[in-house]
VEXDREN-2710 file (C-alpha; in Angstrom, 1 decimal):
% VEXDREN-2710
k/r/px/py/pz
1/MET/-185.8/29.6/-95.0
2/ARG/-183.2/27.8/-97.1
3/THR/-179.7/28.9/-97.3
4/ASP/-176.7/27.3/-98.8
5/GLY/-178.9/24.0/-99.5
6/GLU/-179.6/23.7/-95.9
7/VAL/-182.9/24.3/-94.0
8/PHE/-182.3/26.9/-91.2
9/ALA/-181.6/25.4/-87.8
10/PRO/-180.8/27.7/-84.7
11/LYS/-177.2/27.0/-83.7
12/LEU/-178.0/26.3/-80.0
13/TRP/-180.6/23.7/-80.8
14/SER/-178.1/21.8/-82.9
15/MET/-175.4/22.3/-80.4
16/PHE/-177.6/20.5/-77.7
17/GLN/-178.4/17.7/-80.1
18/GLU/-174.8/16.8/-80.5
19/GLY/-174.4/16.5/-76.8
20/TYR/-173.3/19.6/-74.7
21/GLY/-172.0/19.0/-71.5
22/VAL/-170.3/20.5/-68.5
23/ASP/-166.7/20.1/-69.8
24/ARG/-167.9/22.1/-73.1
25/LEU/-169.6/24.8/-71.0
26/ARG/-166.4/25.2/-68.9
27/ALA/-164.3/25.6/-71.9
28/ASP/-166.6/28.0/-73.6
29/LEU/-166.9/30.2/-70.4
30/ILE/-163.0/30.3/-70.1
31/ALA/-162.8/31.4/-73.9
32/GLY/-165.6/33.9/-73.4
33/LEU/-163.7/35.5/-70.4
34/THR/-160.4/35.7/-72.5
35/VAL/-162.2/37.2/-75.4
36/ALA/-163.9/39.7/-73.0
37/ILE/-160.4/40.8/-71.7
38/VAL/-159.4/41.5/-75.0
39/ALA/-162.4/43.4/-76.1
40/LEU/-162.7/45.6/-73.0
41/PRO/-159.9/48.0/-73.9
42/LEU/-160.4/47.5/-77.7
43/SER/-164.2/48.5/-77.6
44/MET/-163.4/51.6/-75.8
45/ALA/-160.6/52.6/-78.0
46/ILE/-162.4/52.0/-81.3
47/ALA/-165.3/54.1/-80.1
48/ILE/-163.1/56.8/-79.1
49/ALA/-161.3/56.7/-82.5
50/SER/-164.7/56.8/-84.2
51/GLY/-165.6/60.3/-82.5
52/VAL/-168.2/58.7/-80.1
53/THR/-168.0/58.0/-76.4
54/PRO/-166.2/54.9/-75.0
55/ALA/-169.8/53.7/-73.6
56/MET/-171.2/53.3/-77.0
57/GLY/-168.3/51.0/-77.9
58/LEU/-169.1/48.8/-74.8
59/TYR/-172.8/48.9/-75.7
60/THR/-172.1/47.8/-79.3
61/ALA/-169.7/44.9/-77.7
62/VAL/-172.4/43.8/-75.3
63/ALA/-175.5/44.1/-77.2
64/GLY/-174.4/43.5/-80.6
65/GLY/-171.8/41.0/-79.4
66/PHE/-174.3/38.9/-77.8
67/LEU/-176.7/38.7/-80.8
68/VAL/-173.8/37.9/-83.3
69/SER/-172.8/34.9/-81.4
70/ALA/-176.2/33.7/-80.9
71/LEU/-177.6/34.1/-84.4
72/SER/-174.7/34.2/-86.8
73/GLY/-174.0/31.6/-89.4
74/SER/-170.6/30.8/-87.8
75/ARG/-170.3/28.8/-84.5
76/HIS/-167.3/30.8/-83.4
77/GLN/-167.9/34.2/-84.4
78/ILE/-167.1/37.1/-82.2
79/GLY/-168.9/40.4/-82.9
80/GLY/-168.3/43.9/-81.7
81/PRO/-166.9/47.2/-83.0
82/ALA/-164.4/47.0/-85.6
83/GLY/-161.5/49.0/-86.5
84/ALA/-162.5/48.9/-90.2
85/PHE/-165.4/51.0/-89.4
86/ILE/-163.7/53.9/-87.5
87/VAL/-163.5/56.0/-90.8
88/LEU/-167.3/55.5/-91.7
89/VAL/-168.7/55.7/-88.1
90/ALA/-166.7/59.0/-87.5
91/ALA/-167.8/60.6/-90.7
92/THR/-171.5/59.6/-90.1
93/ALA/-171.5/60.7/-86.6
94/ALA/-169.9/64.2/-87.9
95/ARG/-172.3/64.5/-90.6
96/HIS/-175.6/63.4/-89.1
97/GLY/-174.9/63.3/-85.3
98/VAL/-175.0/60.4/-82.8
99/ASP/-178.8/59.8/-83.5
100/GLY/-178.0/59.6/-87.3
101/LEU/-175.4/57.2/-86.5
102/ILE/-177.6/55.0/-84.5
103/LEU/-180.3/55.1/-87.2
104/ALA/-177.9/54.1/-89.9
105/THR/-176.8/51.3/-87.9
106/ALA/-180.4/50.0/-87.6
107/LEU/-180.9/50.6/-91.3
108/SER/-177.8/48.7/-92.1
109/GLY/-179.2/45.9/-90.1
110/LEU/-182.2/45.8/-92.2
111/MET/-180.3/45.7/-95.3
112/LEU/-178.1/42.9/-94.1
113/ILE/-181.2/40.8/-93.1
114/ALA/-182.4/41.5/-96.7
115/ALA/-179.3/40.4/-98.4
116/GLY/-179.4/37.2/-96.3
117/TRP/-182.9/36.4/-97.4
118/LEU/-182.1/37.1/-100.8
119/ARG/-179.2/34.6/-100.6
120/LEU/-176.5/37.1/-101.6
121/GLY/-174.0/36.0/-99.1
122/GLY/-172.1/33.9/-101.6
123/PHE/-171.5/36.9/-103.8
124/VAL/-169.2/38.6/-101.3
125/LYS/-166.5/35.8/-101.9
126/TYR/-166.2/37.5/-105.6
127/ILE/-164.3/40.5/-104.1
128/PRO/-160.8/40.2/-105.3
129/TYR/-158.2/39.3/-103.0
130/PRO/-156.1/42.5/-103.6
131/VAL/-159.0/44.6/-102.9
132/THR/-159.4/43.1/-99.4
133/ILE/-155.8/43.5/-98.8
134/GLY/-155.7/47.1/-100.2
135/PHE/-158.5/48.4/-98.2
136/THR/-157.4/46.8/-94.9
137/ALA/-154.0/48.5/-95.3
138/GLY/-155.7/51.7/-96.0
139/ILE/-158.0/51.5/-92.9
140/ALA/-155.1/50.6/-90.9
141/VAL/-153.2/53.9/-92.3
142/ILE/-156.3/56.0/-91.3
143/ILE/-156.6/54.4/-87.9
144/PHE/-153.0/55.3/-87.1
145/ALA/-153.6/58.9/-88.5
146/SER/-156.6/59.2/-86.3
147/GLN/-154.6/58.5/-83.1
148/VAL/-151.7/60.6/-83.7
149/LYS/-153.3/63.5/-81.7
150/ASP/-153.6/61.4/-78.7
151/LEU/-150.2/59.5/-79.2
152/LEU/-148.5/62.8/-78.8
153/GLY/-150.8/64.4/-76.4
154/LEU/-151.3/67.3/-78.9
155/THR/-153.7/70.2/-78.4
156/LEU/-155.0/71.3/-81.8
157/ALA/-156.0/75.2/-82.5
158/GLY/-159.2/73.9/-84.1
159/PRO/-161.4/70.9/-84.7
160/GLU/-159.2/67.9/-86.2
161/PRO/-159.6/67.7/-90.0
162/GLY/-161.5/64.7/-91.5
163/ASP/-158.9/64.1/-94.2
164/ILE/-155.5/62.7/-93.8
165/LEU/-153.4/65.4/-95.3
166/GLY/-155.3/67.9/-93.4
167/LYS/-154.7/66.1/-90.1
168/PHE/-151.0/65.9/-90.5
169/ALA/-150.9/69.5/-91.7
170/ALA/-152.7/70.2/-88.3
171/PHE/-150.5/67.9/-86.3
172/GLY/-147.3/69.7/-87.7
173/ALA/-148.7/73.2/-86.9
174/ALA/-149.2/71.8/-83.3
175/SER/-145.8/69.9/-82.9
176/ASP/-144.4/72.4/-80.5
177/ALA/-147.2/71.4/-77.9
178/VAL/-146.1/67.6/-77.9
179/ASN/-147.1/66.2/-74.4
180/GLY/-144.0/64.1/-73.4
181/ALA/-146.0/62.2/-70.7
182/ALA/-148.4/61.3/-73.2
183/MET/-146.1/60.2/-75.7
184/ALA/-144.1/58.1/-73.1
185/ILE/-147.3/56.4/-72.2
186/SER/-148.4/55.6/-75.8
187/LEU/-144.9/54.2/-76.8
188/GLY/-144.8/52.1/-73.5
189/VAL/-148.2/50.7/-74.3
190/ILE/-147.0/49.9/-77.8
191/ALA/-143.8/48.3/-76.7
192/ALA/-145.6/46.2/-74.0
193/ILE/-148.0/44.8/-76.3
194/ALA/-145.3/43.7/-78.9
195/LEU/-143.3/42.1/-76.1
196/LEU/-146.0/40.5/-74.3
197/LYS/-147.0/39.0/-77.8
198/ARG/-143.7/37.6/-78.3
199/LEU/-142.8/36.3/-74.6
200/ALA/-146.5/35.4/-73.6
201/PRO/-148.6/35.2/-76.4
202/ARG/-151.4/33.7/-74.3
203/ALA/-151.4/36.6/-72.1
204/PRO/-154.2/39.4/-72.5
205/ASN/-151.4/41.8/-73.9
206/LEU/-153.8/44.7/-74.5
207/LEU/-155.4/44.8/-71.1
208/ILE/-152.2/44.2/-69.3
209/ALA/-150.6/47.1/-71.1
210/VAL/-153.6/49.4/-70.6
211/ALA/-153.9/48.6/-66.9
212/ALA/-150.1/49.0/-66.3
213/ALA/-150.3/52.5/-68.1
214/THR/-153.2/53.6/-65.8
215/LEU/-151.5/52.8/-62.7
216/ILE/-148.5/54.6/-63.8
217/GLY/-150.5/57.7/-64.9
218/TYR/-152.4/57.5/-61.5
219/ALA/-149.5/56.9/-59.4
220/PHE/-147.4/59.8/-61.0
221/ASP/-150.3/62.0/-61.7
222/LEU/-149.3/62.5/-65.1
223/PRO/-150.8/65.4/-66.8
224/ILE/-152.4/63.5/-69.7
225/ALA/-156.0/63.2/-70.9
226/THR/-158.1/60.4/-69.3
227/ILE/-161.4/59.0/-70.1
228/GLY/-162.8/60.6/-67.0
229/SER/-161.3/64.0/-68.1
230/ARG/-162.9/63.8/-71.6
231/PHE/-165.8/61.5/-71.4
232/GLY/-166.7/61.6/-67.6
233/GLY/-166.2/57.8/-67.3
234/ILE/-168.5/54.9/-68.5
235/PRO/-171.9/53.7/-67.2
236/ARG/-172.3/50.8/-65.2
237/ASN/-175.1/49.0/-67.2
238/LEU/-176.8/49.2/-70.6
239/PRO/-179.4/51.8/-71.2
240/ALA/-183.1/51.0/-71.8
241/PRO/-183.7/49.9/-75.5
242/ALA/-185.0/52.6/-77.4
243/LEU/-186.1/53.2/-81.1
244/PRO/-183.9/55.7/-83.2
245/ASN/-185.3/58.7/-84.8
246/LEU/-187.2/57.6/-87.6
247/ALA/-188.1/60.7/-89.1
248/LEU/-188.4/60.2/-93.2
249/ASP/-186.0/63.1/-94.0
250/LYS/-183.6/61.6/-91.5
251/ILE/-183.7/58.3/-92.9
252/LEU/-183.1/59.5/-96.3
253/ALA/-180.0/61.3/-95.4
254/VAL/-178.4/58.6/-93.8
255/LEU/-179.2/56.0/-96.3
256/PRO/-176.0/56.1/-98.1
257/ASP/-173.9/55.5/-94.7
258/ALA/-176.3/52.6/-94.0
259/ALA/-175.5/51.2/-97.1
260/SER/-171.7/51.5/-96.7
261/PHE/-172.1/50.0/-93.2
262/ALA/-174.0/47.0/-94.7
263/LEU/-171.2/46.6/-97.4
264/LEU/-168.3/46.7/-95.2
265/GLY/-170.1/44.7/-92.5
266/ALA/-171.0/41.8/-94.9
267/ILE/-167.2/41.9/-96.0
268/GLU/-165.7/42.0/-92.7
269/SER/-168.1/39.4/-91.1
270/LEU/-167.8/36.8/-94.0
271/LEU/-163.9/37.1/-94.1
272/SER/-164.0/36.5/-90.1
273/ALA/-166.2/33.5/-90.7
274/VAL/-163.9/32.3/-93.2
275/VAL/-160.9/32.6/-90.9
276/ALA/-163.0/30.6/-88.1
277/ASP/-163.6/28.0/-90.9
278/GLY/-159.8/27.4/-91.6
279/MET/-159.2/27.2/-87.8
280/THR/-161.9/24.7/-86.9
281/GLY/-162.6/22.8/-89.9
282/ARG/-166.1/23.8/-90.0
283/ARG/-168.2/25.4/-92.7
284/HIS/-170.2/28.7/-92.0
285/ARG/-173.6/29.6/-93.7
286/SER/-172.9/32.8/-95.3
287/ASN/-176.7/33.8/-95.9
288/ILE/-177.4/32.8/-92.1
289/GLU/-174.3/35.1/-91.3
290/LEU/-175.7/38.1/-92.9
291/VAL/-179.0/37.8/-91.3
292/GLY/-177.4/37.4/-88.0
293/GLN/-175.3/40.3/-88.5
294/GLY/-178.4/42.3/-89.5
295/VAL/-180.1/41.3/-86.2
296/ALA/-177.2/42.1/-84.2
297/ASN/-176.9/45.7/-85.7
298/ILE/-180.7/46.5/-85.0
299/GLY/-180.0/45.3/-81.5
300/SER/-177.2/47.2/-81.1
301/ALA/-178.8/50.4/-82.3
302/LEU/-181.7/49.7/-79.8
303/PHE/-179.3/49.8/-77.1
304/GLY/-177.6/52.9/-78.2
305/GLY/-174.5/51.3/-80.0
306/PHE/-173.2/51.7/-83.4
307/CYS/-172.4/49.2/-86.3
308/VAL/-171.3/45.6/-85.2
309/THR/-169.7/43.2/-87.2
310/GLY/-167.7/39.9/-87.0
311/THR/-164.2/40.7/-86.0
312/ILE/-161.2/38.5/-87.3
313/ALA/-158.8/39.1/-84.4
314/ARG/-161.4/38.4/-81.6
315/THR/-162.8/35.4/-83.4
316/ALA/-159.3/33.9/-83.6
317/THR/-158.7/34.6/-80.1
318/ASN/-161.9/32.7/-79.2
319/VAL/-161.0/29.7/-81.3
320/ARG/-157.4/29.5/-79.8
321/ALA/-159.0/29.8/-76.3
322/GLY/-160.8/26.5/-76.8
323/ALA/-164.3/27.8/-77.8
324/THR/-166.7/24.9/-78.8
325/SER/-169.9/26.6/-79.5
326/PRO/-171.9/30.0/-79.7
327/ILE/-171.9/30.0/-75.9
328/ALA/-168.3/31.5/-75.7
329/GLY/-169.2/34.6/-77.7
330/MET/-172.4/35.3/-75.7
331/ALA/-170.5/34.6/-72.5
332/HIS/-167.8/37.2/-73.9
333/ALA/-170.7/39.7/-73.9
334/LEU/-172.2/39.0/-70.6
335/PHE/-168.5/39.1/-69.0
336/LEU/-168.1/42.5/-70.7
337/LEU/-171.4/43.5/-69.1
338/GLY/-170.0/42.5/-65.8
339/PHE/-166.9/44.5/-66.2
340/MET/-168.9/47.5/-66.8
341/ALA/-170.8/46.8/-63.6
342/MET/-167.5/46.5/-61.5
343/LEU/-164.8/48.3/-63.2
344/ALA/-166.6/51.4/-64.4
345/PRO/-165.2/53.9/-61.8
346/LEU/-161.8/52.5/-62.5
347/ALA/-162.3/53.1/-66.3
348/ALA/-162.4/56.9/-65.8
349/TYR/-158.5/56.8/-64.9
350/ILE/-157.4/55.1/-68.3
351/PRO/-155.3/57.4/-70.3
352/LEU/-156.3/58.3/-73.9
353/ALA/-152.7/57.7/-75.1
354/ALA/-153.0/54.2/-73.8
355/LEU/-155.9/53.4/-75.8
356/ALA/-154.2/55.2/-78.8
357/GLY/-151.0/52.9/-78.4
358/VAL/-153.5/49.8/-78.5
359/LEU/-155.1/51.0/-81.8
360/ALA/-151.8/52.1/-83.1
361/SER/-150.7/48.4/-82.5
362/VAL/-154.1/47.1/-84.0
363/ALA/-153.5/49.3/-87.1
364/TRP/-149.8/47.6/-87.5
365/ASN/-151.3/44.3/-87.3
366/MET/-154.1/44.9/-89.7
367/ILE/-151.6/45.4/-92.5
368/GLU/-150.8/41.9/-94.1
369/LYS/-147.4/42.8/-94.8
370/PRO/-146.4/39.3/-96.6
371/ALA/-149.6/39.4/-98.6
372/VAL/-149.0/43.2/-99.8
373/VAL/-145.4/42.1/-100.8
374/ALA/-146.6/39.0/-102.7
375/LEU/-149.3/40.9/-104.5
376/LEU/-146.8/43.7/-105.5
377/ARG/-144.4/41.1/-106.9
378/SER/-147.0/38.8/-108.5
379/SER/-148.3/40.8/-111.4
380/LEU/-148.8/44.2/-112.7
381/GLY/-152.5/43.9/-112.5
382/ASP/-152.7/42.6/-109.0
383/ALA/-150.4/45.3/-108.0
384/LEU/-152.5/48.0/-109.8
385/VAL/-155.8/46.8/-107.9
386/LEU/-153.9/47.0/-104.6
387/THR/-152.4/50.3/-105.1
388/VAL/-155.7/52.0/-106.3
389/THR/-157.7/50.6/-103.7
390/PHE/-155.4/51.6/-100.9
391/LEU/-154.9/55.1/-102.2
392/LEU/-158.6/55.6/-102.8
393/VAL/-159.3/54.4/-99.3
394/VAL/-156.7/56.6/-97.5
395/PHE/-157.3/59.8/-99.6
396/ARG/-160.9/59.6/-100.9
397/ASP/-163.5/57.2/-99.5
398/LEU/-163.6/53.7/-98.3
399/THR/-166.6/52.7/-100.6
400/GLU/-164.9/54.3/-103.6
401/GLY/-161.7/52.5/-103.0
402/ILE/-163.6/49.0/-102.9
403/LEU/-165.7/49.8/-105.9
404/ALA/-162.9/51.0/-108.1
405/GLY/-160.7/48.2/-106.7
406/PHE/-163.5/45.7/-107.8
407/LEU/-164.0/47.4/-111.1
408/ILE/-160.2/47.4/-112.1
409/GLY/-160.0/43.7/-110.9
410/SER/-163.1/42.7/-112.8
411/VAL/-161.7/44.2/-116.0
412/LEU/-158.4/42.7/-115.9
413/PHE/-160.2/39.5/-115.5
414/ILE/-162.1/39.9/-118.2
415/ASP/-159.0/40.5/-120.4
416/ARG/-157.3/37.5/-118.9
417/MET/-160.2/35.3/-119.8
418/SER/-160.7/36.8/-123.2
419/LYS/-157.3/35.6/-124.2
420/GLN/-158.0/31.9/-123.0
421/ALA/-160.5/31.7/-125.8
422/ARG/-159.2/30.3/-129.2
423/VAL/-160.0/28.5/-132.2
424/ALA/-158.0/25.2/-133.3
425/ILE/-158.2/22.8/-135.9
426/ALA/-160.6/19.9/-134.9
427/GLU/-159.6/16.4/-135.2
428/GLN/-161.7/13.3/-135.3
429/GLY/-161.4/10.8/-132.4
430/PRO/-161.6/7.0/-132.9
431/LYS/-164.1/6.3/-135.6
432/THR/-167.5/4.6/-134.7
433/PRO/-169.1/2.2/-137.3
434/GLU/-171.5/5.0/-138.0
435/ASP/-168.8/7.3/-139.3
436/GLU/-166.2/4.9/-140.3
437/ASP/-166.1/6.3/-144.0
438/ALA/-166.0/10.0/-142.6
439/PRO/-163.0/11.6/-144.2
440/LEU/-160.5/13.6/-142.0
441/PRO/-160.4/17.4/-142.6
442/SER/-157.5/17.1/-145.1
443/ASP/-159.4/14.5/-147.1
444/ASN/-162.0/16.9/-148.2
445/PRO/-161.0/20.5/-148.8
446/ASP/-164.7/21.6/-149.0
447/ILE/-165.1/20.6/-145.3
448/ILE/-163.3/22.4/-142.8
449/ALA/-163.6/21.9/-138.9
450/TYR/-162.1/23.8/-136.0
451/ARG/-162.5/23.5/-132.3
452/LEU/-163.6/26.3/-129.9
453/GLU/-161.7/26.2/-126.7
454/GLY/-161.9/28.3/-123.4
455/VAL/-164.5/30.6/-122.3
456/PHE/-166.5/32.3/-125.2
457/PHE/-168.1/35.3/-123.7
458/PHE/-168.6/39.0/-124.4
459/GLY/-165.0/39.8/-123.5
460/ALA/-163.8/37.4/-126.4
461/ALA/-166.7/37.9/-128.7
462/ALA/-165.6/40.5/-131.1
463/SER/-161.9/38.9/-131.8
464/MET/-163.4/35.4/-131.9
465/GLY/-166.1/36.6/-134.2
466/ALA/-163.6/37.9/-136.6
467/VAL/-161.5/34.7/-136.6
468/LEU/-164.7/32.6/-137.2
469/ASP/-165.8/34.8/-140.2
470/ARG/-162.2/34.3/-142.0
471/ILE/-162.2/30.5/-141.2
472/SER/-165.7/29.9/-142.5
473/ASP/-164.9/31.8/-145.9
474/GLY/-163.8/29.5/-148.6
475/ALA/-165.4/26.4/-147.2
476/LYS/-168.7/24.9/-148.4
477/ILE/-169.4/23.0/-144.9
478/PHE/-168.0/24.7/-141.8
479/ILE/-167.9/22.4/-138.6
480/LEU/-167.5/24.4/-135.2
481/ASP/-166.8/21.8/-132.4
482/VAL/-167.8/23.5/-129.1
483/ALA/-167.4/20.4/-126.8
484/ALA/-164.4/22.2/-125.3
485/ALA/-165.9/25.6/-124.8
486/ALA/-166.3/25.8/-120.9
487/TYR/-168.8/28.7/-121.4
488/ILE/-170.5/30.5/-124.1
489/ASP/-172.7/33.5/-123.1
490/SER/-175.5/35.4/-125.1
491/THR/-172.9/37.7/-126.6
492/ALA/-171.1/34.7/-127.9
493/ALA/-174.3/33.0/-129.2
494/ASN/-175.2/36.2/-131.0
495/VAL/-171.8/36.2/-132.6
496/ILE/-172.1/32.6/-133.8
497/GLU/-175.6/33.3/-135.1
498/GLY/-174.3/36.4/-137.2
499/MET/-171.4/34.1/-138.6
500/ALA/-173.8/31.6/-139.4
501/ARG/-175.9/34.0/-141.5
502/LYS/-172.9/35.4/-143.2
503/ALA/-171.7/31.8/-144.0
504/ASN/-175.1/31.0/-145.5
505/ARG/-175.4/34.0/-147.6
506/ARG/-172.0/32.6/-149.1
507/GLY/-173.5/29.2/-149.4
508/VAL/-171.5/27.9/-146.5
509/ARG/-173.3/25.3/-144.3
510/VAL/-172.6/25.5/-140.6
511/ILE/-172.6/22.4/-138.4
512/ILE/-172.4/22.9/-134.4
513/ALA/-170.9/19.7/-133.0
514/GLY/-170.7/18.5/-129.4
515/ALA/-172.6/21.2/-127.9
516/ARG/-174.2/20.5/-124.3
517/ALA/-177.6/21.1/-123.5
518/ASP/-177.0/24.3/-121.8
519/VAL/-174.8/25.5/-124.8
520/GLU/-177.5/24.4/-127.3
521/ALA/-180.4/26.0/-125.3
522/ILE/-178.5/29.5/-125.4
523/LEU/-177.8/29.1/-129.0
524/ARG/-181.3/28.2/-129.9
525/ALA/-182.5/31.2/-127.8
526/HIS/-180.6/33.6/-130.0
527/HIS/-181.9/31.8/-133.2
528/ALA/-178.6/30.0/-133.9
529/ALA/-180.8/26.8/-134.8
530/PRO/-181.8/24.7/-137.7
531/PRO/-182.3/25.7/-140.5
532/LEU/-179.5/28.2/-140.0
533/ILE/-177.3/25.9/-138.1
534/ALA/-177.4/22.1/-137.7
535/PHE/-176.4/20.2/-134.6
536/ALA/-174.3/17.2/-134.2
537/PRO/-173.4/15.2/-130.9
538/SER/-169.9/15.1/-131.8
539/VAL/-167.1/16.1/-134.4
540/GLU/-167.4/12.5/-135.9
541/ALA/-171.0/12.7/-136.4
542/ALA/-170.7/16.2/-137.9
543/PHE/-168.3/14.8/-140.6
544/THR/-170.9/12.2/-141.4
545/LEU/-173.6/14.7/-141.7
546/ALA/-171.2/16.9/-143.9
547/ASN/-170.4/14.1/-146.2
548/ALA/-174.3/13.1/-146.4
549/ASN/-175.0/16.7/-147.2
550/GLN/-172.2/16.8/-150.1
551/GLY/-173.6/13.5/-151.4
552/GLN/-177.0/15.1/-151.6
553/ALA/-175.7/18.0/-153.4
END
């Protein structure tokens, strides 16, 4: 398989070809352990926030995380459950059950593999920057809203509403039942994470904060909900692999959710790979990345996990910890499996308020505050795309937010590019012996020459076509220099063909000058070719041809 101009070669084989020794192995194991310490509480917290068991979060991190590191297109990519998926996972589990969620995960893996084989990885980069910032901020708000119940230790009268306005209405109705101990634990975890990040940035602040909260909760026998009281603890190992429910009606029901998983997974994993590239100086292979993510999602589903993707925070932690190869990410998954085997009984005592504090901190850090401020200040268009994406993600749907933001961004881009196209008076360059006698435009009123500049495409076609019609009126020979046109599409070629036909009916001869091979090919494809139009290699040659035609006349 060829991707990005390269022949597919397994990362591990190429790594050993470069000379992989004991020193690099030691560095990778240390990095893997560091990332596993971060991933342990985070994987359980994301799973709980997604409406599934903490065990499923660990299954996802172990099975999916191992395959992401082994097969993805980035050497430093760390995969696992991601905060960006919380909304989608929770909605899918609520609509279709856990078996439907697992099936949607497997189907999204097939979609990602297909996208990689079709070499669609490069297209993800066309998503506008304000869209990525807007949906990330929107997801952060939703994550925080999903944790308010456990942050405050609330007991709701009924099921927690899915929409954000309904959530806060339910929280307000239950505000008299705030659990002071739970709130103290969650606020303490948030403060500890922030303090450790500032004073000891290399310390595993998430694990330290959760461990301290667990000790305090156990020592003082605080009346707070724990993993054990709500979920009965976590298992010591992975379940045996099993196929999801492959009933046709179930497949058709979860297809839209699978497509959403695949779209968001592609965006998130490729953004994470780009971050890793910036930190390491390497270059990931986007289509291989999609294939690897697809296999990882299928693997996660087989072991009872949900959707897995490359995670920016854990990937950055991996790089900063000194990782040199995919071995670090694979080791992180194996360390997590070891933690499950050794620490499963202790995990039952972890307060849910502590994990809610972890996710509240994650949500705050997900919002790229400087980028939001810069986009709001940069232009009205960027601010509009950011705002619409953010509001739709928060109040409607993640996929709708991305699609609407992309659509608005595309329309604004088309408008901006259409204004870059213009027509200017063409001037001859230095004369060659062949056209030494060719006059300047002002020397011969029957010959007019104009230069087409910028991108002449469907967005500019209508206005530019009207301009060309007016210019060609009143001349006997009209020269259009397209050498400075960066691009001409089929709509523009059709406009030029229509202008030439109108000009011919008025007795005006049209000459296209300086057309590159690709431009001439598209013009000819739309019948803008001899005898309707004459071609000349340059504007000077066009004047020579124009004078010759006048002499013959």
